[in-house]
C-alpha positions in Angstrom: 0.2 0.1 0.2 0.9 3.3 -0.5 -0.3 6.4 1.9 -0.9 10.2 1.0 -1.3 12.9 3.7 -2.1 16.3 3.7 -2.4 18.6 6.3 -4.5 21.5 6.0 -5.6 24.6 8.1 -9.3 23.0 8.7 -8.8 19.0 7.4 -6.4 16.2 7.4 -6.6 14.5 4.3 -5.7 10.8 3.7 -5.4 8.8 0.4 -4.7 5.0 1.0 -3.8 3.4 -2.7 -3.8 -0.7 -3.0 -1.6 -2.8 -4.8 -4.4 -2.2 -7.8 -4.7 0.9 -7.8 -7.6 1.4 -6.2 -7.9 4.9 -3.6 -9.5 5.2 -0.6 -10.2 8.9 0.9 -10.6 10.1 4.3 -11.0 13.1 5.9 -10.5 14.5 9.7 -10.1 17.6 11.3 -6.7 18.9 11.4 -5.4 19.0 15.0 -3.0 22.2 14.9 -1.5 21.6 18.1 -0.1 18.4 17.2 -0.5 17.7 13.2 0.9 14.2 13.5 -2.2 13.2 15.9 -4.6 14.3 13.0 -2.6 12.5 10.9 -3.0 9.2 13.1 -6.6 10.1 13.5 -7.3 10.0 10.1 -5.5 6.9 10.0 -7.7 5.4 12.6 -11.0 6.7 10.4 -9.2 4.4 6.8 -8.6 1.3 9.2 -11.8 1.0 10.8 -13.4 1.9 6.6 -10.9 -1.4 5.0 -12.0 -3.9 8.3 -7.8 -3.6 9.3 -6.2 -3.1 12.7 -4.5 0.2 12.2 -0.8 -1.5 13.1 -1.4 -4.0 10.4 -2.9 -1.1 8.1 0.3 0.8 8.8 2.4 -2.1 8.3 1.3 -2.5 4.9 2.7 1.5 3.6 5.0 1.0 0.9 5.3 4.3 1.5 4.1 7.3 3.2 3.9 11.0 1.3 3.6 13.8 3.6 2.4 17.4 2.4 2.7 19.9 5.6 2.3 23.3 6.6 4.2 23.4 9.4 7.3 25.2 7.9 5.2 28.3 6.3 2.5 28.2 9.7 6.6 28.4 11.8 7.7 31.6 9.3 3.8 33.3 9.5 3.4 32.6 13.3 7.2 33.4 14.6 7.7 29.7 15.0 11.0 29.1 13.8 14.5 29.6 15.6 16.5 31.8 16.6 18.7 33.3 13.5 21.8 35.3 12.7 22.6 36.4 9.3 26.0 36.7 8.2 26.4 39.1 4.8 29.5 40.7 3.1 31.0 44.0 4.9 29.0 47.2 3.9 25.9 45.2 2.8 24.0 44.4 6.1 20.0 46.2 4.8 19.7 43.1 2.1 17.1 41.8 4.2 15.7 45.0 4.7 15.6 46.7 1.3 14.6 43.4 -0.3 13.4 44.8 -3.7 11.9 47.9 -3.2 10.6 48.1 -0.1 7.4 48.8 0.4 4.6 48.3 -2.8 2.7 52.1 -2.0 4.3 55.0 -0.7 2.1 55.2 2.1 3.9 57.2 4.9 1.6 56.1 7.8 2.5 52.1 7.0 5.7 50.8 9.2 8.8 49.8 7.0 8.0 45.9 7.2 10.7 44.1 9.3 13.6 42.0 8.2 13.6 38.5 8.3 16.5 38.7 10.5 17.1 41.5 13.1 19.9 43.7 12.5 20.4 43.2 16.5 21.6 39.7 14.9 22.9 40.7 11.5 26.8 40.5 11.0 28.9 42.1 8.6 31.9 39.9 7.3 35.3 41.6 5.4 36.5 40.0 2.4 35.2 40.5 -1.1 34.7 38.5 -4.2 33.8 40.3 -7.8 31.1 39.5 -10.1 34.0 37.7 -12.1 34.8 35.6 -9.1 38.0 37.2 -8.2 39.4 37.8 -4.6 39.1 41.4 -4.4 39.5 41.5 -0.5 40.7 38.3 1.3 38.3 37.1 4.0 39.1 38.3 7.1 39.4 34.7 9.4 39.8 37.1 12.6 37.0 39.1 12.0 34.6 35.6 11.4 35.9 34.0 14.7 34.9 37.3 16.2 31.4 37.2 15.1 31.6 33.4 15.9 32.0 34.5 19.4 29.4 36.6 19.8 26.7 34.0 18.8 28.2 31.6 20.7 26.7 34.7 23.6 23.3 35.3 22.1 22.3 31.7 22.2 21.9 32.0 18.8 20.1 28.9 17.2 20.9 28.6 13.3 22.9 30.7 10.7 22.3 32.1 7.5 25.5 33.2 5.4 25.3 35.4 1.8 28.0 36.9 0.7 28.5 39.2 -2.6 29.0 36.7 -5.3 29.2 33.3 -4.0 27.3 31.6 -7.1 30.0 32.8 -9.2 32.8 32.1 -6.6 31.8 30.0 -3.1 35.5 30.4 -1.5 34.5 32.9 1.1 31.6 31.5 2.1 33.2 27.5 1.8 35.3 28.9 4.5 32.6 30.6 6.9 30.9 27.3 6.9 34.0 25.4 8.3 34.6 28.0 11.0 31.1 27.3 12.0 31.8 23.6 12.1 35.1 24.3 14.3 34.1 26.8 16.5 30.2 26.8 16.9 29.2 22.8 16.9 26.0 21.7 16.7 24.5 24.8 15.4 22.5 24.7 12.3 23.8 26.5 9.6 22.9 27.4 5.2 25.1 29.1 2.9 23.6 30.4 0.2 25.6 29.2 -2.6 24.8 25.4 -1.9 21.1 25.9 -1.1 20.6 29.0 -4.3 23.2 29.7 -6.6 21.4 32.6 -8.5 21.5 36.1 -9.6 19.7 38.7 -7.2 21.2 39.2 -3.7 17.9 39.7 -1.6 16.5 36.2 -3.1 20.1 34.6 -2.2 19.7 36.2 1.4 16.2 35.6 2.1 16.5 32.0 1.3 19.2 31.6 3.4 18.3 33.3 5.9 14.5 31.2 5.9 16.2 28.0 5.3 18.3 28.1 8.2 15.6 29.4 10.4 13.5 26.1 9.6 16.2 23.7 10.3 15.7 22.8 14.2 11.9 23.5 13.5 11.5 20.7 11.1 14.1 18.5 12.1 12.2 18.3 15.5 9.1 18.1 13.3 10.3 16.0 11.3 12.1 13.1 13.7 9.4 13.3 15.2 6.6 12.5 12.6 9.2 9.9 12.2 9.5 8.2 15.2 5.7 8.0 15.8 5.0 6.2 12.1 7.1 3.9 13.3 6.1 3.1 16.5 3.0 2.7 15.3 4.0 0.4 12.9 5.0 1.7 9.5 8.4 0.9 8.2 7.9 2.0 4.7 9.9 4.8 3.3 8.9 8.8 4.1 8.7 11.8 1.7 8.0 15.1 1.7 6.0 16.8 -0.8 8.2 19.8 -2.1 8.0 23.4 -3.6 8.4 22.7 -6.8 5.8 19.8 -7.6 8.1 16.5 -6.3 9.0 15.0 -3.7 12.4 14.0 -1.4 13.1 12.1 1.6 12.3 13.4 4.9 15.8 13.3 5.9 16.6 15.8 2.2 14.0 18.1 3.5 15.2 18.1 7.2 18.7 19.1 5.7 16.9 21.7 3.4 13.1 22.3 4.4 12.4 25.1 2.9 11.9 22.9 0.0 9.2 22.3 2.2 7.5 25.8 2.1 4.9 25.5 -0.4 4.3 21.9 0.4 0.5 21.0 0.0 -0.4 23.4 -2.4 2.5 22.8 -5.2 0.6 18.9 -5.2 -2.9 20.3 -6.6 -1.5 21.6 -10.5 0.4 18.3 -10.3 -2.7 16.1 -10.3 -5.2 18.3 -12.1 -2.7 18.5 -15.1 -3.1 14.3 -14.7 -7.2 14.7 -14.3 -7.7 17.1 -17.7 -5.3 15.4 -20.0 -7.3 12.1 -19.2 -10.7 13.6 -19.2 -10.5 16.1 -22.2 -7.4 15.9 -23.7 -6.2 19.9 -22.2 -3.2 21.1 -22.1 -4.3 24.5 -20.8 -6.0 23.9 -17.4 -6.9 26.4 -14.3 -6.7 24.4 -11.2 -8.0 25.7 -8.1 -8.3 23.6 -4.8 -10.4 25.3 -2.5 -9.8 24.2 1.3 -11.2 24.8 4.6 -8.8 28.1 4.8 -7.9 29.1 1.4 -8.1 28.9 -2.4 -4.7 28.0 -4.8 -4.9 28.8 -8.1 -2.4 27.3 -10.3 -2.3 27.0 -14.1 -0.7 24.5 -16.4 0.2 25.7 -19.6 1.0 23.6 -22.6 0.9 20.7 -20.8 3.7 22.4 -18.4 3.3 24.1 -14.8 4.7 27.7 -14.7 7.5 27.6 -11.5 8.7 31.1 -9.8 11.1 32.7 -7.4 8.8 34.9 -6.5 6.7 33.0 -3.5 6.0 36.3 -0.9 5.1 34.3 2.7 3.1 37.0 3.8 2.0 40.3 1.7 4.3 41.1 -1.4 7.2 43.5 -0.2 5.8 43.5 3.0 6.3 39.6 3.8 9.2 38.0 2.7 10.1 36.4 -0.5 11.4 32.5 -0.4 13.8 33.5 -3.9 13.5 29.3 -4.0 12.2 27.4 -7.6 8.4 26.2 -6.7 4.9 25.7 -8.5 4.0 29.0 -9.4 0.3 28.5 -7.2 -1.5 31.9 -5.7 -3.8 32.0 -2.6 -6.4 34.0 -0.7 -8.2 33.4 2.6 -11.2 32.2 0.9 -12.6 29.0 1.4 -14.9 26.8 3.1 -14.0 28.2 6.9 -13.8 31.9 5.8 -15.9 34.0 7.5 -18.3 36.6 6.4 -18.4 40.1 7.9 -19.8 43.5 7.4 -17.3 46.6 7.4 -18.2 50.0 9.3 -19.7 51.3 5.8 -21.5 48.8 5.7 -20.1 46.6 2.8 -20.4 43.0 2.9 -16.8 41.1 3.0 -15.9 37.0 3.0 -12.3 36.4 4.2 -9.6 36.5 4.8 -9.9 35.5 8.3 -11.1 31.9 8.7 -13.0 29.3 11.8 -10.1 26.9 10.5 -10.3 23.8 12.2 -10.6 25.4 15.8 -13.3 26.2 17.0 -14.4 25.8 13.2 -18.1 27.0 11.4 -21.1 27.6 13.7 -22.5 24.6 12.2 -20.2 22.3 14.0 -21.1 23.3 17.4 -17.6 23.3 18.0 -17.6 27.0 19.5 -17.9 28.8 16.7 -19.9 32.1 16.5 -19.0 33.9 13.1 -20.7 33.1 9.9 -18.6 30.7 7.2 -18.8 29.8 3.7 -20.2 26.1 5.1 -22.9 27.2 7.0 -24.1 29.1 4.2 -24.1 26.7 2.1 -26.0 24.1 5.0 -28.6 27.1 5.0 -29.2 27.4 1.6 -29.9 23.5 1.4 -26.6 22.8 -0.5 -25.1 20.5 2.1 -26.7 18.0 3.8 -26.7 18.1 7.6 -26.7 15.0 8.3 -24.0 13.3 5.4 -21.1 15.9 5.9 -18.2 13.5 6.5 -20.0 10.6 5.0 -22.5 11.2 8.6 -19.5 11.3 10.9 -20.2 15.1 11.7 -24.0 15.8 12.1 -23.8 20.0 11.6 -26.7 22.2 13.4 -28.3 24.8 10.3 -30.6 26.5 13.0 -27.1 28.0 14.4 -26.0 29.0 10.9 -28.8 30.6 10.2 -29.3 32.4 13.4 -25.4 33.8 12.9 -25.9 34.7 10.0 -29.5 35.9 9.9 -27.7 38.3 13.2 -24.6 39.3 11.2 -25.2 39.6 7.6 -28.4 39.3 7.1 -30.3 41.8 9.2 -27.6 44.4 8.8 -28.2 44.4 4.9 -31.7 44.2 4.7 -31.7 40.6 3.6 -33.6 37.1 4.5 -31.4 33.8 5.4 -31.5 32.7 2.5 -30.7 36.0 0.6 -27.8 36.8 2.8 -26.5 33.3 2.5 -26.7 33.8 -1.8 -24.6 37.7 -1.1 -21.8 35.5 0.7 -21.3 33.2 -2.1 -21.3 36.0 -4.4 -18.5 37.5 -2.4 -16.6 34.9 -2.0 -17.3 33.6 -5.8 -15.9 37.0 -7.2 -12.7 36.9 -4.5 -11.8 33.6 -6.7 -12.6 34.8 -10.2 -10.1 37.6 -9.7 -7.4 35.4 -8.4 -7.7 33.1 -11.1 -7.9 36.0 -13.6 -5.0 37.7 -12.4 -3.2 34.2 -12.4 -4.0 33.4 -16.2 -3.9 37.2 -17.6 -0.5 37.6 -16.3 1.0 34.1 -17.1 -0.8 34.4 -21.7 -3.7 32.3 -20.8 -7.2 33.1 -21.5 -9.5 31.4 -18.9 -11.9 31.0 -21.8 -10.0 28.5 -23.2 -9.0 26.8 -20.5 -10.6 23.9 -18.6 -11.3 24.4 -15.1 -10.5 21.7 -12.3 -11.8 21.7 -9.0 -9.9 20.7 -5.9 -10.3 20.6 -2.2 -13.6 19.7 0.0 -15.4 22.9 -0.5 -14.9 23.3 -4.7 -17.7 22.2 -5.9 -20.0 24.7 -3.5 -19.2 27.5 -6.6 -16.7 25.5 -9.5 -19.8 26.0 -11.6 -20.5 29.4 -10.5 -16.9 30.3 -10.9 -16.8 28.4 -14.5 -19.2 31.0 -15.8 -18.0 34.5 -14.7 -14.5 33.3 -16.7 -16.3 31.8 -19.1 -14.9 28.1 -18.9 -16.1 25.8 -20.8 -15.9 22.7 -19.3 -15.9 21.7 -15.2 -13.7 18.9 -14.2 -13.7 17.7 -10.4 -12.6 14.9 -9.9 -14.1 12.2 -7.8 -10.5 12.4 -5.8 -11.0 16.1 -6.1 -11.6 16.8 -2.2 -8.3 15.6 -1.8 -6.8 17.0 -4.5 -3.4 17.3 -3.3 -3.0 14.3 -1.9 -3.5 12.3 -4.7 -1.0 14.9 -6.2 1.9 13.3 -3.9 0.7 9.7 -4.9 1.3 10.9 -8.6 5.1 12.8 -8.0 8.0 12.0 -9.2 11.3 11.5 -6.9 12.5 15.1 -7.9 15.7 17.6 -7.5 16.6 20.8 -8.7 20.1 22.1 -9.3 20.8 25.4 -10.7 24.0 27.3 -12.2 24.6 30.4 -13.2 26.3 31.2 -16.2 25.9 34.1 -18.3 26.4 34.2 -22.1 24.5 36.0 -25.5 22.8 34.2 -28.2 25.2 36.2 -30.6 28.6 35.5 -28.4 27.5 31.7 -27.2 30.4 30.7 -24.9 29.6 26.9 -25.9 32.9 25.9 -24.2 31.3 27.1 -20.8 27.9 26.7 -21.2 28.7 22.9 -22.0 31.1 22.7 -19.1 28.0 24.0 -16.5 25.6 21.7 -18.4 28.0 18.5 -17.5 27.8 19.4 -14.6 24.2 19.5 -14.1 23.6 16.5 -15.9 26.5 15.4 -13.0 24.7 15.7 -10.2 21.1 15.0 -11.8 22.8 11.1 -12.7 24.0 11.5 -8.7 20.5 11.7 -7.3 18.9 9.4 -9.9 22.0 6.7 -8.9 21.4 7.8 -5.0 18.1 8.3 -3.6 16.7 7.4 -7.2 18.3 3.9 -7.0 15.4 1.4 -8.0 13.4 4.0 -9.8 11.1 2.3 -12.9 12.9 4.9 -15.0 14.2 8.7 -14.3 15.1 11.3 -16.8 17.0 14.4 -16.6 15.5 17.6 -17.7 18.0 20.9 -19.0 16.2 24.1 -18.9 17.5 28.0 -18.8 16.3 31.1 -18.0 16.8 33.9 -20.3 15.6 37.7 -21.2 16.5 40.2 -23.4 19.5 42.6 -23.0 17.1 45.4 -22.0 14.8 43.2 -19.7 15.6 42.2 -16.0 13.5 39.2 -15.7 14.1 35.9 -17.3 11.8 33.1 -18.7 12.6 29.6 -17.9 12.9 28.0 -21.7 13.5 23.9 -21.8 16.3 22.8 -24.0 16.1 20.7 -26.8 19.6 19.0 -26.4 21.5 18.0 -23.5 24.7 20.2 -25.0 25.7 22.5 -27.7 27.2 21.7 -30.8 26.6 24.0 -33.3 25.1 27.7 -33.8 21.4 25.9 -34.9 21.2 25.1 -31.6 21.7 28.5 -29.7 19.3 29.9 -32.7 16.3 26.9 -32.1 17.1 28.0 -28.0 16.8 31.7 -29.1 13.6 31.5 -31.3 11.8 29.1 -28.8 12.2 31.9 -25.9 11.0 34.5 -28.6 7.8 31.9 -28.5 7.4 31.6 -25.0 7.8 35.5 -24.6 4.5 36.6 -26.5 2.8 34.2 -25.1 3.7 34.9 -21.9 4.0 38.9 -22.2 1.7 39.0 -25.3 5.1 40.9 -27.4 8.1 39.8 -28.3 11.0 40.7 -30.5 12.3 37.9 -32.8 15.2 39.9 -34.6 16.8 40.5 -31.1 19.6 38.8 -29.2 18.9 36.9 -25.6 20.4 36.7 -22.5 21.3 33.5 -21.1 21.7 33.8 -17.4 21.1 30.8 -15.2 21.2 27.1 -16.3 18.6 24.2 -14.3 18.4 21.1 -14.1 16.2 18.5 -13.0 16.3 14.7 -12.0 13.4 13.2 -12.2 12.5 9.4 -10.8 9.5 7.3 -11.3 9.2 5.1 -8.2 5.6 3.6 -8.5 3.5 1.9 -11.4 1.2 4.7 -13.2 -1.5 2.2 -12.7 -5.4 3.2 -12.2 -5.1 6.7 -10.0 -8.0 7.8 -12.7 -10.1 5.3 -11.7 -13.0 4.8 -9.3 -12.2 5.4 -5.8 -13.6 3.7 -2.7 -14.3 6.5 -0.1 -14.4 4.6 2.5 -17.8 5.5 4.0 -21.1 4.3 3.6 -23.3 5.2 0.7 -26.2 8.2 1.4 -29.8 7.7 -0.6 -30.6 9.7 -3.1 -33.8 11.3 -4.0 -34.6 15.4 -3.0 -34.5 18.0 -0.8 -35.4 21.8 -0.9 -32.5 24.0 -1.7 -31.6 27.9 -2.8 -31.0 29.3 -5.9 -30.7 33.1 -6.5 -32.2 33.0 -9.9 -35.2 30.4 -8.6 -36.1 30.6 -4.6 -36.3 27.3 -3.0 -36.7 24.3 -5.2 -37.2 20.7 -4.6 -33.7 19.7 -5.8 -32.7 16.6 -7.2 -29.4 15.3 -5.0 -27.3 12.6 -6.7 -24.5 10.5 -4.5 -21.4 10.5 -6.3 -20.7 7.2 -5.7 -23.8 5.6 -7.6 -23.5 7.7 -10.9 -22.9 5.6 -13.3 -20.4 6.1 -16.4 -22.1 8.4 -18.8 -24.9 9.2 -17.0 -25.9 13.0 -16.8 -27.7 15.3 -14.5 -29.5 18.5 -15.4 -29.1 21.5 -13.0 -30.9 22.0 -10.7 -29.0 19.5 -9.1 -26.5 18.3 -6.0 -24.2 15.8 -6.3 -22.3 14.6 -2.8 -19.8 12.4 -1.6 -19.0 11.6 2.2 -16.1 14.7 1.3 -17.5 16.5 -1.3 -20.9 18.3 -2.3 -21.0 19.6 -6.2 -23.6 22.7 -6.8 -24.8 21.8 -10.3 -26.5 25.0 -11.3 -30.1 25.9 -13.0 -29.0 25.0 -16.7 -25.9 23.1 -16.1 -25.3 19.7 -17.4 -22.9 17.2 -15.2 -22.1 13.8 -16.5 -20.0 11.2 -14.9 -17.0 10.2 -17.0 -15.8 6.4 -17.8 -12.6 7.2 -15.1 -15.0 8.6 -12.6 -14.8 12.2 -12.9 -17.7 15.1 -12.9 -17.5 16.7 -16.0 -19.9 19.7 -15.9 -21.0 22.2 -19.0 -21.4 24.9 -17.4 -24.4 26.5 -19.6 -26.2 23.3 -21.6 -29.2 23.4 -21.4 -30.1 19.8 -23.3 -32.4 17.2 -21.4 -30.5 15.2 -19.4 
């Protein structure tokens, strides 16, 4: 068996895959005080459903893949280690100035604090030039004096980022050796090893974030592995990474920045799989709706874009990771998002969330503020007796009272009208995020397939598609746990970067080929090491390219493993022009280009490509079908067809208004939309179809 768990802000999702490729899906409330307990609770549900003892179930596990918010939560809540930052003399403000400071020139707003305070920032004498020459030798006596200060300050981790270390790392390497000698046991991160790319702030920020997470994530992952072993698991423990792959837990503990965007990175991987399986689509919007956040990722020409501009917190107000990760953007919108009225009488939804504790009002666990889930229950879209397959009874009366008091009466609306208004606002928030993400990457949402994932995706996926103009919505049967399924679909993956600048018109064949050979060698070492025994492996090479007058690069895949002729260079130049036109809407085919950096990716497939697209055994008893009253804005309260997801036959159609339920999700089929169960088990919805089912 193979297990995958995604710890979200509200629910912990667990997927169990057997050797035949059958999937069983489970959701258990997240336990923020002890996330591992939430995982074990989900395994208890799985064991009961499958008729096994939990220890027996875990003993059958070959692989356990974990996606966690532990790293990002530690950063956002200030739960990281006490970290010092060592930088080149004269550059103590790298982390303060970022890449331009505040987004808006607001004289009232305080300038954001740096990730590491000035009191823990230390300047190191010594200078490397941009060409890699030693302009000023490293002052080792000064470094030793700094280390003595670090010991006295009780520092728990150290980040080192010296100028141009990605060109010549000699000074950083020596600082690392001195830290090993004089500050033994304190983890540190050297920027050239972690993130050897251009742009000083990004290297410094990634090094600081990584170092600060090492004690936290080492403790968490060590505790996770120990507790999993104690309850019977003896297989391989893998962690989901921000770049859309998985790595061994020990490797992530050594470089925990890999786990910063662990969970959200998997939804585009799974969304691409199902969109290609069901519709042969290569332009896809993947929207993952959880209890706390709404995460949007794209697939363009079958490839998932990545970025180094992931911000933890608001843009220019938080901290940029500067580390490659799948380009997923998020807002505070989900099933637990709270509806509230501002002083001007305007309705808002989120970003505040009821989370797992206390949860929505209808949970009866102390929540007092109405949420999206409360509104869906009040409108009759969620079955009060079938939530989580009947494992959690909901209280619609309490939800209605809170909604009426805090939204309905202040706005002069009935309870149903207030609930519909909340759903309209949260839908608009989600539409704006998709438009922002898609249009900024040159994707027309009208030409994309919308894949809905997360337990709350189906509540308004059709409404979102109508606003965007999408012609097809896909809700995979495993959509409620889309990120966890994406982890099962992912390969063991490791990326390596090198900076080497050359021009297309004066291309340095020898220099570039030496860099590519080095990247190839590193990838092959990974394949022979952690990837040993994989069913299939591949090395992918790419270049970061820009026009001479630009400052930002685009990643362009290489057609060849090395460059042998001007023809190879010309093909790469033309590929860049084409991609630039697609992303930005313009290109300059007659211009030369600048190759700034090079990237190698090793991918190892460790599982058979079995029936992940097949129907899943959701692990709950089947519900009953029929009708129930439900509210729709254009129709009012009407008797609405209710079908069970798992009871729909392949090819069977359902005309809206209708509700299609499973134990772990609810899909609202709006009036005049048409839903059809595919042969692979997914729900395919045409938002505007008006024919007879």
